[in-house]
C-alpha positions as CSV (number, residue, x, y, z in Angstrom):
1,M,-20.8,28.7,-49.3
2,K,-18.2,31.0,-47.7
3,T,-19.1,29.5,-44.2
4,L,-18.6,25.9,-45.5
5,I,-15.2,26.8,-47.1
6,A,-14.1,28.5,-43.9
7,T,-15.2,25.6,-41.9
8,F,-13.4,23.3,-44.2
9,F,-10.0,25.3,-43.8
10,I,-10.5,25.6,-40.1
11,T,-11.0,21.9,-39.9
12,L,-7.7,21.3,-41.9
13,L,-5.9,23.4,-39.3
14,V,-7.4,22.1,-36.3
15,V,-7.2,18.4,-37.1
16,P,-3.3,18.2,-37.6
17,L,-2.9,20.1,-34.2
18,S,-4.9,17.5,-32.3
19,V,-3.1,14.6,-34.2
20,L,0.3,16.4,-33.1
21,A,-0.9,16.6,-29.6
22,G,-1.8,12.9,-29.7
23,D,1.7,11.9,-31.2
24,L,3.5,13.9,-28.5
25,E,1.6,12.0,-25.9
26,S,2.3,8.6,-27.4
27,E,5.9,9.7,-28.0
28,L,6.4,10.9,-24.4
29,R,4.6,7.7,-23.0
30,A,7.0,5.4,-25.1
31,A,10.0,7.3,-23.8
32,D,8.6,6.9,-20.3
33,K,8.1,3.3,-20.8
34,K,11.5,2.8,-22.1
35,S,13.2,4.6,-19.2
36,Q,11.2,2.5,-16.8
37,D,12.2,-0.7,-18.5
38,M,15.8,0.2,-18.4
39,Y,15.8,1.3,-14.9
40,N,14.0,-1.8,-13.7
41,A,16.4,-3.9,-15.6
42,H,19.1,-2.2,-13.8
43,D,20.8,-1.3,-17.1
44,A,22.7,1.8,-16.0
45,E,24.5,2.4,-19.3
46,G,21.1,2.0,-21.4
47,Y,19.2,4.2,-18.9
48,A,22.1,6.9,-19.0
49,N,21.8,6.9,-22.8
50,L,18.2,8.2,-22.6
51,F,19.9,11.4,-21.4
52,T,21.3,14.4,-23.4
53,E,25.1,14.3,-23.4
54,N,25.1,17.3,-21.1
55,A,21.9,16.4,-19.0
56,I,21.6,17.2,-15.3
57,R,20.0,15.4,-12.3
58,L,18.9,17.6,-9.5
59,A,18.6,15.4,-6.4
60,P,16.4,16.1,-3.4
61,D,19.6,16.8,-1.2
62,G,20.5,19.7,-3.6
63,S,23.4,17.7,-5.3
64,R,23.8,18.1,-9.1
65,I,24.9,15.4,-11.3
66,E,26.1,16.6,-14.6
67,G,26.6,14.7,-17.8
68,R,25.6,11.4,-19.3
69,K,28.8,9.5,-17.8
70,A,28.2,11.0,-14.2
71,I,24.5,10.0,-14.4
72,Q,25.2,6.6,-15.4
73,E,27.8,6.1,-12.4
74,D,25.2,7.6,-10.0
75,I,22.3,5.3,-11.2
76,Q,24.7,2.3,-11.0
77,K,25.4,3.2,-7.3
78,L,21.7,2.9,-6.6
79,F,21.3,-0.4,-8.5
80,D,24.3,-1.8,-6.4
81,A,22.5,-0.5,-3.3
82,G,19.5,-2.7,-4.2
83,L,17.0,-0.3,-5.8
84,Q,13.9,-2.2,-6.9
85,N,10.3,-1.7,-8.3
86,N,10.7,1.8,-9.7
87,K,7.3,3.0,-10.8
88,L,6.3,6.3,-12.5
89,E,2.9,7.7,-12.8
90,V,2.8,10.5,-15.5
91,L,0.2,13.2,-14.3
92,E,1.0,15.9,-16.7
93,F,3.0,16.5,-19.8
94,G,3.3,19.1,-22.6
95,G,5.8,20.4,-25.1
96,E,6.4,22.5,-28.0
97,G,8.9,22.1,-30.8
98,N,11.9,20.0,-29.7
99,L,11.2,20.6,-25.9
100,A,8.8,18.7,-23.7
101,W,8.2,18.0,-20.1
102,M,6.5,15.5,-17.9
103,N,5.6,15.5,-14.2
104,G,4.1,12.9,-11.9
105,K,4.6,10.7,-8.9
106,Y,7.2,8.0,-8.2
107,S,7.7,5.0,-6.0
108,L,10.6,2.8,-5.6
109,D,12.0,0.2,-2.9
110,L,15.5,0.6,-1.6
111,P,16.9,-1.6,1.5
112,N,17.4,0.3,4.6
113,E,20.2,-0.1,7.0
114,N,18.7,-3.3,8.4
115,N,18.6,-4.6,4.8
116,E,14.8,-4.4,4.8
117,L,13.1,-3.0,1.6
118,K,11.5,0.4,2.4
119,T,9.3,2.1,-0.1
120,Y,10.1,5.7,-0.9
121,T,7.7,8.0,-2.8
122,G,7.7,11.5,-4.2
123,N,7.3,13.7,-7.3
124,Y,9.4,14.1,-10.3
125,T,9.8,16.6,-13.3
126,L,11.5,15.8,-16.6
127,V,12.6,18.3,-19.2
128,L,13.1,16.3,-22.5
129,K,14.7,17.5,-25.8
130,R,14.2,15.8,-29.1
131,N,17.4,14.9,-30.9
132,K,18.0,15.0,-34.7
133,A,16.9,11.3,-34.9
134,G,13.5,12.5,-33.6
135,E,14.2,10.6,-30.1
136,W,13.0,12.4,-26.7
137,L,16.1,12.4,-24.4
138,I,16.0,13.5,-20.8
139,H,17.8,16.9,-20.3
140,I,16.9,17.7,-16.8
141,D,15.6,15.3,-14.2
142,T,14.5,16.5,-10.8
143,W,12.7,14.8,-8.0
144,N,11.7,15.2,-4.3
145,E,10.8,12.9,-1.7
146,D,7.4,12.7,0.0
147,P,7.9,14.3,3.4
148,S,5.3,12.3,5.1
149,R,7.3,9.0,4.6
150,E,8.3,7.2,7.7
151,E,11.9,7.4,8.6
């Protein structure tokens, strides 16, 4: 009988943890989809609003873009340059409390100096914070470019 009761209480403890893990995955995947939709719609303002007010982007060239407004301006420059077909593939994610992270691979197309679309690929990592409304917002965005890409 004690074993049955202990099993019952352990099950009560374990099931909510697995449900929470499932919720985290669905929440992060929904946030990822929303960001890709805004990015591919070239909605710089909407995309920037998916970042915390004091977010940072750390680019492969070492530049640091700080704050939602600066991020919006930086993204708008990419859209104006002809960025297309942004695709993210989430490979890993995790989190605890109001912090989460995701990483994966990306590809996007951008016109080169001859105005021909060129595909760029690489890896990215996001650190997200959950706000008071329960939404996941990007706090740190960093990425690199695949070194094997053709110049």
